[in-house]
Backbone of each chain as ProteinMPNN parsed JSONL, in Angstrom:
{"seq_chain_A": "XXXXXXXXXXXXXXXXXXXXXXXXXXXXXXXXXXXXXXXXXXXXXXXXXXXXXXXXXXXXXXXXXXXXXXXXXXXXXXXXXXXXXXXXXXXXXXXXXXXXXXXXXXXXXXXX", "coords_chain_A": {"N_chain_A": [[4.035, 53.545, -67.407], [4.694, 50.163, -66.283], [4.027, 46.973, -68.403], [2.545, 44.04, -67.953], [0.966, 41.459, -70.375], [-0.699, 38.719, -69.832], [-2.624, 36.434, -72.15], [-4.654, 35.5, -72.186], [-7.928, 35.328, -69.981], [-9.44, 33.343, -69.364], [-9.474, 30.169, -69.222], [-10.464, 27.092, -70.199], [-9.544, 24.229, -70.579], [-8.922, 20.517, -72.279], [-8.192, 17.415, -70.62], [-4.981, 15.337, -71.139], [-4.762, 17.519, -73.253], [-2.075, 19.702, -75.027], [-1.305, 22.709, -73.674], [-0.906, 26.036, -73.549], [-0.107, 28.744, -72.468], [0.673, 32.339, -73.266], [2.273, 35.011, -72.242], [4.173, 37.879, -71.894], [5.822, 41.125, -71.171], [6.196, 44.867, -71.495], [8.489, 46.086, -70.675], [11.275, 45.676, -70.618], [12.711, 43.692, -68.994], [15.1, 41.795, -67.094], [13.685, 39.08, -65.818], [11.725, 36.833, -65.785], [8.963, 35.185, -64.61], [6.885, 32.375, -63.724], [4.353, 31.32, -61.765], [2.336, 30.194, -60.16], [-1.397, 29.962, -58.189], [-2.502, 28.788, -55.629], [-6.148, 28.095, -53.408], [-5.233, 28.206, -50.368], [-2.198, 27.846, -50.892], [-1.355, 29.263, -51.913], [1.383, 31.756, -52.985], [3.295, 29.953, -55.834], [5.498, 29.118, -57.038], [6.899, 28.259, -60.737], [8.372, 28.039, -63.128], [11.611, 29.863, -63.649], [13.376, 32.506, -65.548], [15.753, 34.41, -66.44], [16.681, 35.579, -68.339], [17.157, 35.755, -71.923], [16.455, 31.794, -73.339], [17.313, 30.868, -71.544], [16.582, 28.989, -68.009], [15.343, 28.272, -65.073], [14.618, 25.894, -62.865], [11.593, 26.464, -60.781], [9.958, 25.125, -57.969], [7.551, 23.799, -57.884], [7.825, 22.452, -60.695], [6.864, 19.837, -62.021], [4.785, 18.796, -64.67], [5.203, 20.619, -65.982], [6.386, 23.295, -68.426], [9.133, 25.277, -70.13], [9.09, 28.659, -72.224], [11.528, 30.767, -73.242], [12.17, 32.3, -75.785], [12.797, 34.946, -77.202], [13.365, 37.79, -75.008], [10.803, 39.815, -74.412], [8.938, 38.229, -73.841], [7.363, 35.291, -72.361], [6.366, 31.964, -71.928], [4.488, 29.495, -70.903], [4.212, 26.068, -70.83], [1.596, 22.946, -70.766], [2.366, 19.845, -71.093], [0.286, 18.195, -71.404], [-2.027, 18.685, -70.176], [-3.475, 18.593, -67.193], [-6.359, 17.615, -63.84], [-5.434, 17.804, -61.543], [-4.019, 20.336, -62.487], [-5.256, 22.831, -62.502], [-6.024, 25.981, -62.257], [-4.902, 29.013, -60.439], [-2.869, 31.169, -62.605], [-0.128, 33.563, -62.641], [1.677, 35.737, -64.33], [5.64, 37.277, -63.83], [7.518, 39.862, -63.767], [10.583, 41.887, -63.566], [13.093, 42.929, -62.907], [16.949, 43.15, -63.435], [18.412, 42.537, -59.875], [17.298, 42.39, -58.091], [15.009, 43.965, -57.338], [11.125, 45.407, -57.613], [8.38, 43.024, -58.904], [6.331, 43.276, -60.998], [3.06, 42.43, -61.955], [0.985, 40.374, -64.281], [-2.492, 39.588, -65.304], [-3.222, 37.936, -64.107], [-4.216, 33.768, -65.445], [-6.672, 32.077, -65.52], [-7.008, 28.442, -65.375], [-9.233, 25.551, -66.026], [-9.375, 22.21, -65.661], [-11.266, 19.599, -67.556]], "CA_chain_A": [[3.275, 52.007, -66.46], [4.772, 48.351, -66.394], [2.809, 46.281, -68.405], [2.74, 42.577, -68.31], [-0.026, 40.699, -69.84], [-1.39, 37.207, -70.103], [-2.563, 35.86, -73.67], [-6.06, 34.611, -71.473], [-7.837, 35.232, -68.861], [-10.124, 32.326, -68.238], [-9.871, 29.432, -70.439], [-10.614, 25.734, -69.631], [-9.262, 22.576, -71.45], [-9.9, 19.002, -71.768], [-7.257, 16.304, -70.236], [-4.636, 15.149, -71.847], [-4.67, 18.764, -74.576], [-0.667, 20.778, -74.893], [-1.809, 23.94, -72.993], [-0.121, 27.365, -74.151], [0.267, 30.677, -71.32], [1.013, 33.474, -73.053], [2.985, 36.143, -70.997], [4.284, 39.193, -72.526], [6.045, 41.869, -70.795], [6.447, 45.968, -71.992], [9.629, 47.378, -69.912], [12.425, 44.789, -71.053], [12.755, 43.387, -67.799], [15.436, 40.506, -67.519], [13.299, 37.793, -65.191], [10.141, 36.477, -65.464], [8.383, 34.182, -63.593], [5.792, 31.927, -63.999], [3.523, 31.411, -60.541], [0.585, 29.488, -59.679], [-1.794, 30.472, -57.43], [-4.25, 28.212, -55.615], [-6.62, 28.861, -51.847], [-4.612, 27.8, -49.039], [-1.016, 27.156, -50.855], [-0.036, 30.686, -51.344], [2.236, 31.93, -54.391], [4.141, 28.992, -55.755], [7.005, 29.483, -58.28], [6.893, 27.032, -61.975], [9.879, 28.017, -63.053], [12.051, 31.026, -63.771], [13.824, 33.117, -66.282], [17.013, 35.094, -65.931], [17.552, 35.929, -69.692], [16.336, 34.572, -73.152], [16.699, 30.849, -73.818], [17.71, 31.083, -69.878], [14.602, 28.188, -67.445], [15.528, 27.659, -64.06], [12.909, 25.297, -62.137], [11.293, 26.699, -59.18], [9.447, 24.734, -56.197], [7.001, 22.807, -58.346], [7.716, 21.902, -62.275], [6.428, 18.295, -62.716], [4.398, 18.879, -65.24], [5.036, 21.903, -66.474], [7.524, 23.048, -69.447], [8.673, 26.962, -70.789], [9.912, 28.857, -73.285], [11.749, 32.122, -73.873], [12.921, 32.859, -77.22], [12.613, 36.442, -77.085], [13.325, 38.773, -73.884], [9.451, 40.443, -73.424], [7.909, 37.354, -74.165], [7.762, 33.971, -71.46], [5.494, 30.647, -72.325], [4.069, 28.004, -70.218], [2.972, 24.878, -71.966], [1.636, 22.264, -70.37], [2.609, 19.039, -71.717], [-0.232, 17.238, -70.899], [-2.784, 18.805, -68.687], [-4.44, 17.524, -65.877], [-7.015, 17.932, -63.284], [-4.9, 19.014, -60.679], [-4.087, 22.011, -62.565], [-6.787, 24.114, -62.402], [-4.926, 26.605, -60.874], [-4.548, 30.418, -61.395], [-1.619, 30.465, -63.399], [0.531, 34.437, -62.521], [3.263, 35.467, -64.519], [5.639, 38.21, -63.78], [9.455, 40.145, -64.555], [11.536, 42.068, -62.793], [14.71, 44.047, -62.946], [17.707, 42.317, -63.052], [18.867, 43.324, -59.046], [16.271, 42.126, -56.998], [13.176, 45.316, -57.574], [9.981, 45.075, -57.475], [7.988, 42.11, -59.817], [5.155, 43.722, -62.042], [2.572, 41.054, -61.945], [-0.07, 40.064, -65.34], [-3.801, 39.625, -64.556], [-3.523, 35.564, -63.735], [-5.305, 33.342, -66.433], [-7.666, 31.216, -64.714], [-7.319, 27.333, -66.187], [-9.78, 25.073, -65.929], [-8.844, 21.248, -66.798], [-12.004, 19.427, -66.909]], "C_chain_A": [[4.318, 50.848, -66.977], [3.912, 48.04, -66.663], [3.262, 44.894, -68.97], [1.257, 42.197, -68.437], [0.133, 39.629, -70.824], [-1.923, 37.49, -71.615], [-3.913, 35.882, -73.213], [-6.7, 35.548, -70.208], [-8.428, 34.242, -67.664], [-9.875, 31.177, -69.372], [-9.97, 27.537, -69.668], [-10.172, 24.874, -71.683], [-9.453, 21.271, -71.208], [-8.753, 18.356, -71.632], [-6.44, 15.528, -70.935], [-4.435, 16.424, -73.052], [-3.592, 19.412, -73.946], [-1.952, 21.869, -74.565], [-0.718, 25.412, -73.416], [-0.671, 28.373, -73.361], [0.975, 31.074, -72.385], [2.084, 34.505, -72.363], [3.824, 37.605, -72.002], [4.93, 40.479, -72.048], [6.738, 43.36, -72.279], [7.48, 46.584, -72.12], [11.019, 46.441, -69.525], [13.066, 44.417, -69.95], [13.928, 41.976, -67.755], [14.907, 39.289, -67.893], [12.261, 38.155, -65.622], [10.364, 35.448, -64.835], [6.942, 33.806, -64.163], [4.991, 31.411, -62.487], [2.262, 30.64, -61.038], [-0.094, 29.773, -58.431], [-2.96, 29.734, -57.015], [-4.33, 28.365, -53.414], [-5.393, 27.502, -50.756], [-2.496, 27.544, -49.602], [-0.076, 28.6, -51.216], [0.196, 31.261, -53.273], [3.014, 30.705, -55.211], [5.106, 29.238, -57.172], [7.215, 27.823, -58.682], [8.388, 26.797, -62.187], [10.183, 29.946, -63.83], [12.581, 31.518, -64.798], [14.698, 34.073, -66.545], [17.623, 36.088, -68.041], [17.182, 34.721, -70.762], [16.764, 33.383, -73.513], [17.259, 30.629, -72.008], [15.934, 30.005, -69.384], [15.637, 28.008, -66.086], [14.075, 26.493, -63.027], [12.904, 26.133, -61.087], [10.865, 25.393, -58.301], [8.445, 23.902, -57.155], [6.276, 22.675, -60.197], [7.442, 21.227, -62.372], [5.124, 19.089, -63.443], [3.562, 20.438, -66.15], [6.512, 22.217, -67.806], [7.42, 24.955, -69.881], [9.423, 27.245, -71.319], [9.857, 30.146, -73.175], [12.665, 32.464, -75.072], [13.162, 34.272, -77.439], [12.192, 37.604, -75.559], [12.057, 39.088, -73.3], [9.198, 39.202, -73.636], [8.426, 35.691, -73.311], [6.562, 33.667, -71.19], [5.545, 29.8, -71.548], [3.986, 27.303, -70.879], [3.205, 24.018, -70.625], [1.51, 21.419, -70.755], [1.194, 18.398, -72.314], [-1.197, 17.626, -70.382], [-3.344, 17.442, -68.295], [-4.893, 18.196, -64.594], [-6.493, 18.506, -62.498], [-3.877, 20.413, -60.949], [-4.545, 23.404, -63.193], [-6.298, 24.795, -61.433], [-5.515, 28.304, -61.685], [-3.474, 30.551, -61.564], [-1.193, 32.459, -63.513], [1.952, 34.411, -63.583], [3.319, 37.07, -64.024], [6.726, 38.765, -63.896], [9.523, 41.531, -63.388], [12.566, 42.362, -63.276], [15.664, 42.926, -62.544], [18.28, 43.186, -61.945], [18.355, 43.018, -57.913], [14.652, 43.132, -57.492], [12.441, 44.226, -57.427], [9.952, 43.846, -58.582], [6.985, 43.113, -59.608], [4.344, 41.805, -62.408], [0.998, 41.48, -63.482], [-1.01, 40.28, -64.448], [-4.25, 38.595, -64.395], [-4.56, 35.007, -65.728], [-5.119, 32.196, -65.44], [-7.961, 30.229, -65.659], [-7.608, 27.033, -65.22], [-9.258, 23.784, -66.583], [-10.055, 20.673, -66.905], [-11.427, 18.367, -67.965]], "O_chain_A": [[4.636, 50.808, -68.166], [2.882, 48.265, -66.029], [3.975, 44.613, -69.934], [0.414, 42.313, -67.548], [0.674, 39.511, -71.923], [-1.708, 38.551, -72.199], [-4.588, 36.446, -74.074], [-6.015, 36.359, -69.586], [-8.33, 34.104, -66.445], [-10.181, 31.508, -70.518], [-9.417, 27.145, -68.641], [-10.356, 24.935, -72.899], [-10.007, 20.825, -70.204], [-7.995, 18.607, -72.568], [-7.116, 14.744, -71.603], [-3.716, 15.986, -73.95], [-3.658, 19.755, -72.765], [-3.102, 21.881, -75.003], [0.487, 25.163, -73.443], [-1.77, 28.836, -73.665], [1.941, 30.369, -72.678], [2.87, 33.706, -71.854], [3.304, 37.795, -73.101], [4.426, 41.331, -72.779], [7.329, 43.177, -73.343], [7.766, 47.366, -73.026], [11.64, 46.474, -68.463], [14.204, 44.88, -69.882], [13.561, 41.037, -68.461], [15.025, 38.594, -68.901], [11.815, 39.28, -65.846], [11.406, 34.871, -64.523], [6.134, 34.501, -64.778], [5.899, 30.646, -62.164], [1.544, 30.613, -62.037], [0.664, 29.848, -57.464], [-4.064, 29.781, -57.556], [-3.477, 28.557, -52.548], [-5.098, 26.307, -50.736], [-1.662, 27.154, -48.785], [1.089, 28.94, -51.009], [-0.501, 31.174, -54.284], [3.995, 30.835, -54.479], [4.744, 29.651, -58.274], [7.451, 26.807, -58.028], [9.217, 25.982, -61.784], [9.417, 30.805, -64.268], [12.21, 30.688, -65.627], [14.055, 34.926, -67.158], [18.516, 36.788, -68.519], [17.003, 33.508, -70.659], [17.744, 33.564, -74.236], [17.636, 29.46, -71.924], [14.814, 30.066, -69.89], [16.762, 27.556, -66.296], [12.882, 26.668, -62.778], [13.915, 26.528, -60.506], [11.805, 24.649, -58.019], [8.904, 22.769, -57.011], [5.161, 22.735, -60.714], [7.474, 21.242, -63.603], [4.512, 19.938, -62.795], [2.511, 20.93, -66.56], [7.431, 21.415, -67.975], [6.436, 25.691, -69.952], [10.495, 26.639, -71.33], [8.824, 30.803, -73.047], [13.825, 32.873, -75.02], [14.15, 34.448, -78.151], [11.09, 38.039, -75.224], [11.848, 38.872, -72.106], [10.234, 39.284, -72.976], [9.473, 35.084, -73.538], [5.738, 34.351, -70.583], [6.612, 29.216, -71.361], [3.583, 27.727, -71.961], [4.115, 24.047, -69.797], [0.353, 21.39, -71.172], [1.045, 18.147, -73.51], [-1.63, 16.648, -69.771], [-3.547, 16.271, -68.617], [-4.231, 19.118, -64.119], [-6.751, 19.704, -62.381], [-3.277, 21.165, -60.181], [-4.299, 24.378, -63.904], [-6.127, 24.531, -60.243], [-6.103, 28.635, -62.715], [-2.754, 30.071, -60.688], [-1.848, 32.993, -64.408], [2.86, 33.585, -63.678], [2.406, 37.872, -63.83], [7.423, 37.861, -64.358], [8.65, 41.949, -62.626], [12.874, 41.827, -64.341], [15.456, 42.05, -61.705], [18.681, 44.306, -62.262], [18.854, 43.312, -56.827], [13.545, 42.753, -57.875], [12.605, 43.018, -57.252], [10.99, 43.52, -59.158], [6.724, 43.695, -58.556], [4.749, 40.712, -62.804], [0.308, 42.496, -63.567], [-0.907, 40.806, -63.341], [-5.427, 38.245, -64.483], [-5.153, 35.608, -66.624], [-4.181, 31.646, -64.863], [-8.741, 30.445, -66.586], [-7.222, 27.355, -64.097], [-8.771, 23.836, -67.712], [-10.619, 21.282, -65.996], [-11.901, 17.232, -68.022]]}, "seq_chain_B": "XXXXXXXXXXXXXXXXXXXXXXXXXXXXXXXXXXXXXXXXXXXXXXXXXXXXXXXXXXXXXXXXXXXXXXXXXXXXXXXXXXXXXXXXXXXXXXXXXXXXXXXXXXXXXXX", "coords_chain_B": {"N_chain_B": [[11.258, 22.923, -43.277], [9.248, 25.941, -44.754], [10.501, 28.316, -46.776], [9.417, 30.876, -46.653], [6.971, 32.163, -44.223], [4.328, 32.449, -42.825], [1.727, 34.108, -41.058], [-1.9, 32.986, -41.708], [-4.141, 33.734, -41.377], [-7.555, 34.559, -41.051], [-6.802, 38.388, -40.273], [-9.158, 39.941, -37.876], [-9.505, 43.853, -37.614], [-10.709, 46.765, -35.921], [-11.87, 50.044, -37.523], [-9.157, 52.335, -37.906], [-7.826, 51.094, -36.117], [-4.127, 49.593, -35.724], [-3.241, 47.503, -38.098], [-0.765, 44.844, -37.535], [1.122, 42.593, -39.682], [3.221, 39.735, -40.119], [6.08, 38.181, -40.556], [8.112, 35.308, -41.488], [11.311, 34.07, -42.564], [13.736, 31.822, -44.702], [16.377, 31.519, -45.402], [19.237, 32.962, -45.286], [21.158, 34.058, -46.474], [18.944, 36.249, -47.532], [18.57, 39.022, -49.756], [16.361, 40.482, -50.645], [13.253, 42.655, -49.217], [9.765, 42.011, -49.544], [6.66, 43.55, -49.663], [3.332, 42.855, -50.614], [0.173, 43.051, -52.287], [-2.637, 41.451, -52.443], [-5.678, 41.809, -53.217], [-9.004, 40.581, -53.924], [-9.39, 38.264, -56.17], [-7.851, 39.454, -57.763], [-4.893, 41.184, -59.152], [-1.275, 40.604, -57.226], [0.092, 43.456, -56.014], [2.804, 45.691, -56.009], [3.882, 47.186, -52.107], [5.207, 47.93, -50.647], [8.669, 47.915, -50.293], [12.238, 46.169, -48.554], [15.332, 46.247, -47.77], [16.987, 46.707, -46.052], [17.788, 46.61, -42.479], [15.666, 47.712, -39.944], [13.635, 49.858, -40.093], [10.884, 50.873, -42.65], [9.422, 53.695, -43.604], [6.234, 54.676, -45.594], [3.793, 56.371, -45.525], [0.835, 55.674, -44.387], [2.219, 52.881, -43.925], [4.202, 50.817, -42.214], [7.193, 49.541, -43.298], [9.188, 46.494, -41.226], [12.529, 45.046, -40.44], [14.494, 42.794, -39.81], [17.481, 41.451, -39.847], [18.941, 39.706, -38.686], [17.092, 38.107, -36.765], [15.502, 36.657, -38.704], [13.245, 37.723, -39.523], [10.246, 39.92, -40.608], [8.407, 42.889, -41.061], [4.801, 44.979, -41.639], [3.422, 46.973, -40.164], [-0.307, 48.419, -40.434], [-1.309, 52.222, -40.508], [-4.008, 53.168, -38.86], [-6.279, 51.959, -39.974], [-8.16, 51.269, -42.848], [-11.356, 50.226, -43.7], [-11.032, 49.413, -46.65], [-8.446, 48.337, -46.561], [-8.927, 45.672, -46.317], [-7.496, 42.459, -47.284], [-5.846, 40.301, -48.976], [-2.649, 39.778, -47.33], [1.14, 39.497, -49.319], [3.77, 38.622, -48.209], [7.393, 38.689, -49.245], [10.711, 37.557, -50.467], [13.54, 37.899, -51.792], [15.964, 35.036, -53.022], [19.022, 33.483, -53.306], [21.485, 33.42, -56.057], [20.11, 33.632, -58.811], [17.693, 35.428, -58.401], [15.393, 34.807, -57.495], [11.883, 35.202, -56.417], [10.267, 34.252, -53.441], [7.351, 33.053, -52.099], [5.193, 34.3, -49.455], [2.407, 32.513, -47.721], [0.512, 34.588, -47.577], [-1.884, 36.533, -45.197], [-4.589, 37.249, -44.504], [-5.758, 40.108, -44.232], [-8.777, 41.659, -42.411], [-11.215, 44.624, -41.962], [-12.325, 46.063, -39.777], [-15.474, 48.301, -40.647]], "CA_chain_B": [[10.214, 23.954, -43.237], [9.158, 26.17, -45.561], [10.855, 29.012, -46.769], [8.334, 32.106, -46.58], [5.938, 31.981, -43.64], [2.889, 33.58, -42.425], [0.246, 33.506, -40.853], [-2.516, 33.205, -43.193], [-5.648, 35.077, -40.724], [-7.766, 35.691, -40.651], [-6.479, 38.949, -39.057], [-9.611, 41.157, -38.667], [-9.007, 44.735, -36.549], [-11.71, 47.852, -36.615], [-10.99, 50.614, -38.562], [-8.608, 52.888, -37.429], [-6.702, 50.654, -35.556], [-3.234, 49.593, -36.822], [-2.906, 45.439, -38.321], [-0.033, 44.301, -37.87], [1.383, 41.422, -40.22], [4.394, 39.385, -39.709], [6.782, 37.411, -42.17], [9.847, 35.007, -41.319], [11.813, 33.661, -43.8], [14.602, 30.507, -43.717], [17.487, 31.924, -45.915], [19.902, 34.122, -43.735], [21.283, 35.008, -47.279], [18.304, 37.426, -48.401], [18.732, 40.573, -50.177], [15.762, 41.962, -50.664], [11.911, 42.008, -49.468], [8.946, 43.223, -50.209], [4.613, 43.163, -49.201], [2.353, 43.151, -51.454], [-1.293, 43.808, -51.325], [-3.663, 40.751, -53.585], [-7.521, 42.09, -52.975], [-9.604, 38.793, -54.63], [-9.589, 38.402, -57.866], [-7.269, 40.423, -59.086], [-2.995, 40.24, -59.167], [-0.531, 41.053, -56.595], [0.699, 44.729, -56.24], [3.999, 45.717, -54.541], [3.491, 47.801, -51.482], [6.448, 47.971, -49.924], [10.077, 47.097, -49.725], [12.712, 46.872, -47.966], [16.485, 46.381, -47.985], [18.269, 46.779, -44.901], [17.999, 46.43, -41.278], [15.261, 48.932, -39.167], [11.792, 51.023, -40.416], [10.893, 52.411, -43.45], [7.993, 53.802, -44.153], [5.564, 54.927, -46.798], [2.603, 56.886, -46.054], [0.431, 55.229, -42.938], [2.223, 51.285, -44.103], [5.554, 51.17, -41.801], [8.284, 47.547, -42.497], [10.309, 46.45, -40.975], [12.818, 44.582, -40.934], [15.274, 42.448, -38.56], [17.57, 39.557, -40.42], [19.219, 38.449, -36.945], [15.434, 36.682, -36.097], [15.001, 36.464, -40.019], [11.717, 38.204, -39.254], [9.969, 41.224, -41.834], [6.519, 42.921, -40.59], [4.458, 45.679, -41.933], [2.308, 47.895, -39.723], [-1.444, 49.381, -41.524], [-1.708, 52.791, -39.082], [-5.41, 54.559, -39.59], [-6.42, 50.561, -40.99], [-9.512, 51.363, -43.609], [-11.869, 49.038, -44.79], [-10.295, 49.391, -48.012], [-7.386, 48.145, -47.094], [-9.578, 44.328, -46.23], [-6.985, 42.342, -48.384], [-4.522, 39.347, -48.728], [-1.358, 40.376, -47.685], [1.921, 38.101, -49.062], [5.35, 38.076, -47.661], [7.581, 37.807, -50.772], [11.351, 37.214, -50.24], [14.688, 37.282, -52.969], [16.26, 34.298, -52.546], [19.427, 32.611, -54.392], [22.047, 34.223, -57.384], [19.549, 34.309, -59.983], [16.646, 36.895, -58.611], [14.133, 33.803, -57.638], [11.362, 35.743, -55.183], [9.776, 33.163, -52.905], [6.096, 34.18, -51.176], [4.546, 33.784, -48.508], [1.291, 31.542, -48.408], [-0.606, 35.731, -47.542], [-2.38, 37.069, -44.151], [-5.747, 37.694, -44.83], [-6.718, 40.812, -43.652], [-10.467, 42.119, -42.822], [-10.926, 45.889, -41.158], [-13.973, 46.228, -39.612], [-15.894, 49.736, -39.931]], "C_chain_B": [[10.264, 25.001, -44.233], [10.158, 27.779, -45.339], [10.397, 30.962, -46.838], [7.424, 31.246, -45.167], [5.297, 33.304, -42.512], [1.208, 32.863, -41.776], [-0.643, 33.652, -41.367], [-4.09, 34.213, -42.588], [-6.734, 33.742, -40.381], [-7.414, 37.592, -39.574], [-7.979, 40.21, -39.34], [-9.47, 42.731, -37.115], [-10.486, 46.282, -36.867], [-11.044, 49.164, -37.197], [-10.293, 51.767, -37.344], [-7.86, 52.737, -36.739], [-5.815, 49.908, -36.306], [-2.771, 48.053, -36.72], [-1.268, 45.982, -38.659], [0.476, 42.623, -38.306], [2.881, 41.369, -40.416], [4.647, 38.466, -40.507], [7.732, 36.617, -41.697], [10.344, 34.083, -42.377], [13.15, 32.996, -43.098], [15.579, 31.106, -43.941], [18.155, 32.885, -45.254], [20.556, 34.689, -45.443], [20.362, 35.684, -47.986], [18.257, 38.112, -48.351], [17.561, 41.327, -50.365], [14.438, 41.742, -49.824], [10.718, 42.796, -48.998], [7.307, 42.536, -49.088], [4.629, 43.569, -50.093], [0.806, 42.996, -51.627], [-2.133, 42.77, -52.769], [-4.562, 41.119, -52.283], [-7.919, 40.654, -54.167], [-10.011, 39.015, -55.379], [-8.785, 39.229, -58.4], [-5.485, 40.141, -58.39], [-2.602, 41.049, -58.17], [-0.192, 42.392, -57.034], [1.9, 45.212, -54.832], [3.071, 47.041, -52.836], [4.353, 48.296, -50.72], [7.931, 47.189, -50.178], [11.368, 47.063, -48.817], [13.978, 46.223, -48.371], [17.49, 45.952, -47.074], [17.554, 46.894, -43.444], [16.772, 47.675, -40.648], [13.663, 48.661, -39.817], [12.242, 51.103, -41.79], [9.162, 52.385, -43.687], [7.379, 54.332, -45.121], [3.985, 54.962, -46.131], [1.828, 56.171, -44.347], [1.158, 52.91, -43.586], [3.57, 51.546, -43.62], [6.105, 49.192, -42.283], [8.518, 47.503, -42.198], [11.297, 45.237, -40.825], [14.436, 43.899, -40.115], [15.973, 41.135, -39.358], [18.277, 39.248, -39.647], [18.515, 37.617, -37.11], [15.386, 36.693, -37.503], [13.417, 36.349, -39.466], [11.424, 40.311, -40.065], [8.267, 41.24, -41.448], [6.009, 44.131, -41.985], [3.306, 45.315, -41.07], [1.399, 48.6, -40.371], [-1.835, 50.286, -40.061], [-3.078, 53.527, -39.673], [-5.813, 53.042, -40.463], [-7.753, 51.111, -41.407], [-9.754, 49.802, -44.083], [-11.262, 48.912, -46.189], [-8.62, 48.578, -47.905], [-7.184, 46.486, -46.942], [-8.505, 43.851, -47.968], [-6.036, 41.348, -47.879], [-2.792, 40.144, -48.826], [0.645, 39.731, -48.077], [3.548, 39.05, -49.051], [5.808, 37.896, -48.769], [9.665, 38.034, -50.115], [12.36, 37.416, -52.063], [15.253, 36.108, -52.242], [17.653, 33.852, -53.48], [20.32, 33.231, -55.958], [21.392, 34.539, -58.619], [17.885, 34.854, -59.395], [15.771, 35.713, -58.598], [14.086, 34.345, -56.427], [10.594, 34.368, -54.664], [8.619, 34.009, -52.145], [5.683, 33.204, -50.398], [2.657, 33.048, -48.665], [0.257, 33.302, -48.222], [-1.163, 35.293, -46.04], [-3.536, 38.04, -44.481], [-6.043, 38.957, -44.158], [-8.695, 41.527, -43.887], [-10.103, 43.739, -41.603], [-12.244, 45.855, -41.272], [-15.072, 47.553, -40.068], [-16.819, 49.712, -38.876]], "O_chain_B": [[11.384, 25.11, -44.73], [10.465, 28.284, -44.259], [11.113, 31.942, -47.046], [7.265, 30.026, -45.111], [5.594, 34.32, -41.883], [0.338, 31.999, -41.882], [-0.598, 34.785, -41.846], [-4.791, 35.033, -43.182], [-6.726, 32.646, -39.821], [-7.794, 37.798, -38.421], [-8.101, 40.996, -40.28], [-9.37, 42.487, -35.913], [-10.983, 46.553, -37.96], [-9.824, 49.283, -37.309], [-10.762, 51.988, -36.228], [-7.083, 53.63, -36.4], [-6.201, 49.459, -37.385], [-2.2, 47.485, -35.789], [-0.748, 46.82, -39.395], [0.31, 41.65, -37.57], [3.641, 42.29, -40.715], [3.782, 37.884, -41.162], [8.612, 37.376, -41.29], [9.549, 33.367, -42.986], [13.629, 33.16, -41.976], [16.122, 31.508, -42.912], [17.495, 33.691, -44.598], [20.377, 35.895, -45.612], [20.688, 35.883, -49.156], [17.956, 38.634, -47.277], [17.55, 42.556, -50.301], [14.299, 40.543, -49.583], [10.655, 43.826, -48.328], [7.076, 41.629, -48.289], [5.412, 44.366, -50.609], [0.318, 42.717, -50.532], [-2.216, 43.246, -53.901], [-4.426, 40.935, -51.074], [-7.198, 40.028, -54.944], [-10.919, 39.825, -55.569], [-9.007, 39.732, -59.501], [-5.041, 39.334, -57.573], [-3.218, 42.095, -57.967], [-0.145, 42.631, -58.24], [1.928, 45.162, -53.603], [1.918, 47.469, -52.789], [4.039, 49.289, -50.062], [8.085, 45.968, -50.217], [11.55, 48.142, -48.254], [13.857, 45.548, -49.394], [18.448, 45.186, -47.187], [16.468, 47.464, -43.546], [17.129, 48.793, -41.019], [12.914, 47.691, -39.935], [13.389, 51.301, -42.189], [8.234, 51.59, -43.843], [8.262, 54.633, -45.924], [3.178, 54.033, -46.145], [2.457, 56.291, -43.295], [0.409, 51.935, -43.527], [4.263, 52.328, -44.272], [5.674, 48.116, -41.868], [8.872, 48.647, -41.909], [10.731, 44.2, -41.173], [15.382, 44.666, -39.932], [15.382, 40.07, -39.535], [18.47, 38.041, -39.791], [18.834, 36.495, -37.504], [14.218, 37.036, -37.318], [12.705, 35.399, -39.142], [12.076, 41.355, -40.017], [7.365, 40.402, -41.459], [6.619, 44.195, -43.052], [2.579, 44.324, -40.992], [1.877, 49.527, -41.026], [-2.315, 49.837, -39.019], [-3.16, 54.248, -40.668], [-5.607, 53.078, -41.676], [-8.53, 51.439, -40.511], [-9.1, 48.844, -44.497], [-11.16, 47.743, -46.564], [-7.859, 48.324, -48.839], [-6.136, 45.885, -47.179], [-8.55, 44.357, -49.089], [-5.501, 41.372, -46.77], [-2.115, 40.694, -49.695], [1.373, 39.57, -47.097], [4.084, 39.864, -49.803], [5.191, 37.178, -49.555], [9.753, 38.829, -49.179], [11.904, 37.128, -53.169], [15.126, 36.04, -51.019], [17.33, 33.866, -54.667], [19.603, 33.446, -56.935], [21.79, 35.4, -59.404], [16.931, 34.58, -60.123], [15.288, 35.458, -59.702], [14.963, 34.38, -55.563], [10.353, 33.477, -55.479], [8.725, 35.154, -51.705], [5.696, 31.974, -50.433], [1.93, 33.185, -49.649], [-0.829, 33.232, -48.797], [-1.041, 34.146, -45.61], [-3.466, 39.254, -44.673], [-6.83, 38.73, -43.238], [-9.439, 41.735, -44.845], [-9.188, 43.9, -40.795], [-13.039, 45.714, -42.201], [-15.759, 47.544, -39.047], [-17.153, 50.76, -38.323]]}, "name": "protein", "num_of_chains": 2, "seq": "XXXXXXXXXXXXXXXXXXXXXXXXXXXXXXXXXXXXXXXXXXXXXXXXXXXXXXXXXXXXXXXXXXXXXXXXXXXXXXXXXXXXXXXXXXXXXXXXXXXXXXXXXXXXXXXXXXXXXXXXXXXXXXXXXXXXXXXXXXXXXXXXXXXXXXXXXXXXXXXXXXXXXXXXXXXXXXXXXXXXXXXXXXXXXXXXXXXXXXXXXXXXXXXXXXXXXXXXXXXXXXX"}
């Protein structure tokens, strides 16, 4: 079974902190994604990566950065957390070629 | 115009009825289309994928794609209370494997 694992299920951080969300997949997938999910707004793409060290902005990249140093690991970084970044963050991975995306269990981040 | 649009619902159907979920997309170059189910507090899981015009059936689920009308639908036959969830339409767009999701339709199956 494909496994996508996010480092934390719940996280509480203070405004202004630098926050790292980690995601690891074990299926050798080329593509990895970071989404945030908010009520009424659905899943919105923050960043995605189609190869090691490659990244592309999604629809809402402001306030975020990413790192992909190894194929299996994709990190989301909040440079200076703000309360409007309180959300559910979902990592996903997929094969090159547009097959299904597999999701991690999600990280519920609260910024106070 | 949003890239992928769905009615947020809730869509309420009685147990045993057919639930019909709809999705429209804006990019004519879109290649692959997916339906995900998401239970409250859980991550999305894929239930159907469709790549060419027409119908695709898998058990009680049928996905329908009409590229000319830029329209994807999901039919759930013999709806069960366990089908109550939010259904997300997703579309693969662009050359970089970008997957865009609709906001989801909440389905409630009434026993």
